[in-house]
N, C-alpha and C positions, 0 to 999 in steps of 0.2 A: 802586083803579088795579090793573090786572094785573100780576103779577110774571112777569118774562120769564126764560125758560131762557137758559144761555149762548149756545145754538144760534141760538135766535131773536134774541137780542140781537146777533150776528155777522149774522144774515141781515138785520136792520133796518138796519145801519151799511152794509152793503154796498148795500142797496136805496137810503139816503139819498146814498151815493156816487156811484152809477151816476145818480141823478135831477140830481145836482150836475154831471156832466159832460153829462147830457143838456142842461142848462139852459145850459152855456158853449157847445155846439155850437150850439144854436138862437139865440144871441146872435150867433154867429159869421154864420149864414146871415141872420139880419136885416141884420148889417153888409154882405151879400153877397158874403164871402168864405168858402172852406172849404178844407179841406187833405184830399186823397183819397189813397187808396192806391196803388200801380202798376196792380194788379187789384182788382175788387170784384163781388159780385155786384149784380143789378138791386134787390134788396130792401134791399141795405145803402146802396147810393146812394139811394135813396127815403127812407130814415131820416137819412142826412146832411145830405138836402137838405129834411128835413121836409115832403115831399110823399106823394101818394099813389102806390102802386106802378104801380097802373094807369097813371096819369098817364106816369110814366116809360119804360113799355112803349110806350104811345101815341107819346112823342116819339122813342122808339127806331124804331119804325115809319113814322114820319115823315121819318126819315133813312135809311130802306130797311135797318134790323136787325131782324131777327125774333128776339124774346128773350123768355124766361119769366121767371118771378120769380127762380129758381136760376141763370139764365144768369150767367157771368163775362164781364164786360167791361173791357177796358183803361181807363187814364189818359185817354186822349185822348179816346176814346167818352163817358165820363163827363164830360170837360172840357165838350164840346160840347153834352152834353145839360144841365149845368149852367148854361152860359151862356143857354140856351133858358129858364130859369125865372130869369134875372137874378141868378146867382150867380156870381163869379168862383172857379175851382177852381186851385188850385196841388199840386203833388206834396207827400206827405210826407216830411219828411227825416229 
């Protein structure tokens, strides 16, 4: 078995922690509920909803919003998009 340096071990712990948070977020999406910040990028919304970014952009275009992957959108717009994917969005407290 390989011996990890302290830096590698810290990176491993961070990765495991991030994976745990991602698992919790996926469970929330599976339940049909997610908490979103007041503004977020299209890419971040795709990550919150666990869908492809292109699908978020398509849904935005259907609603008359031209956006790219880095575009910032507000909570209300994100909530409308989330609803179209069957996910109820609530604002982060």
